[in-house]
N, C-alpha and C positions, 0 to 999 in steps of 0.2 A: 594521467587523464582516465576517467573512468565514463563510459556511456552507459545511459540507461534508457531502455526501450520498453515502454508500458503497452499494453494492450487489454482488451476485455471490456471497457466500458460500454456505456449504451443505455438506452431507454428501457425501463422496466416498471412493471405495475406494483403498486404496494402489495407486500407479501412475497414478492417474487426473490430471485436468486441472481447474482452475478458472481463471476470469478475474474479477478484481475491478475495480471502477470506482469512481472517486471524483470527483464533480461540484463544483467550487468556484463560489460566487457571492457578490455582495456588493462590498465595496471591495477589488478585487484590484489589487495593485501591477502593474507592467509586468514586473519581473523578480522571480521567486520560484522558490522550490524545493518541490517537491512529493515526499512519500514514504510509504513503507508501514512500519509497525511492528507487532509483534505481541506479544501477552502470554498466556504459557499459564498455566493454574492454578498458584499458588504461585511464580511466577517473576517477575522483573522485565521491563518492557517493553524489546524490543529491536529495533534496526534490522533492517529486511529490504532495503530498496533505496530510493534516492533519485534524483530526476533533476532537473537545473536546467533554467533557460530555454532555454539552448542546447542542451540535449539531452544534457548529460554526466551519466553514471550512476555509481551507486556501489551494490555489493552486499555483504551479509554472505556470509562465506565458505560458511555452511551452505547457501545457496540459489543459489550461482553455478552457471551451467550448467543450473539448472532453472527459473529465473524469469527473466521479462523485463519490465522496467518502461519504460513509454512515456507519451507525453502529446500531448494536442491542445490545443495552445495557444488556437486559435480557439474551443473549448469549455470551456476552463480545466478540462480533465477529465485525470486521469492513470489508467492502467491498469496492473495486475499480472497478467502471464499465468504461471500457475503449473503446471509439467508435472511428472510422476515424483514425485507427491506422497507423502509419508512420514507414518506416524503422530505422528512428532515435529514436523510441521509444524501439528499441531492447535493452535489459538490463536484468540484474538480479534485481528483485523487491523484495525489502526487508520490511517486516512490523515491525513497531516500537511501543512499549508501553512506555509511559512516564508518572511517577506520581511524583508530590512535585517538579517538575523542575529538580530532580537529580537522580530519579530511573529509569533506562532505560533498556529496553530488546530489543532484536533483533530476528526476525525470522531466519530461515536458508537460506531463499531466495528462489525464483522461477523465473525460466528462462522464459522471454518472447520474442520471435522471429518474426519479422514481415519481411516477405521475399516473393516473388512470386516464 
């Protein structure tokens, strides 16, 4: 079992920034991918960004240039720095842990609201 605890969501004005954190604990594999996904009301959950154990990253086109994903392997923690936020970034953001391509856990989600 892996537990994921997210933090850092909130209300921010358009153009503002937020930093999300997700700490993993429990039975952590040596090699794993962590990522952020989001789900807006009435929409399907979508990828925001992922990062592998070696630091390789993948971003959705909608956030490229505005978001940066990073990880601290010693702390089993992943971060998502979001800049130049737009109202369309409003969603519940979920942290994901994936190992061996089949072992997957999700966090409880953290709300990000971009509004003036």
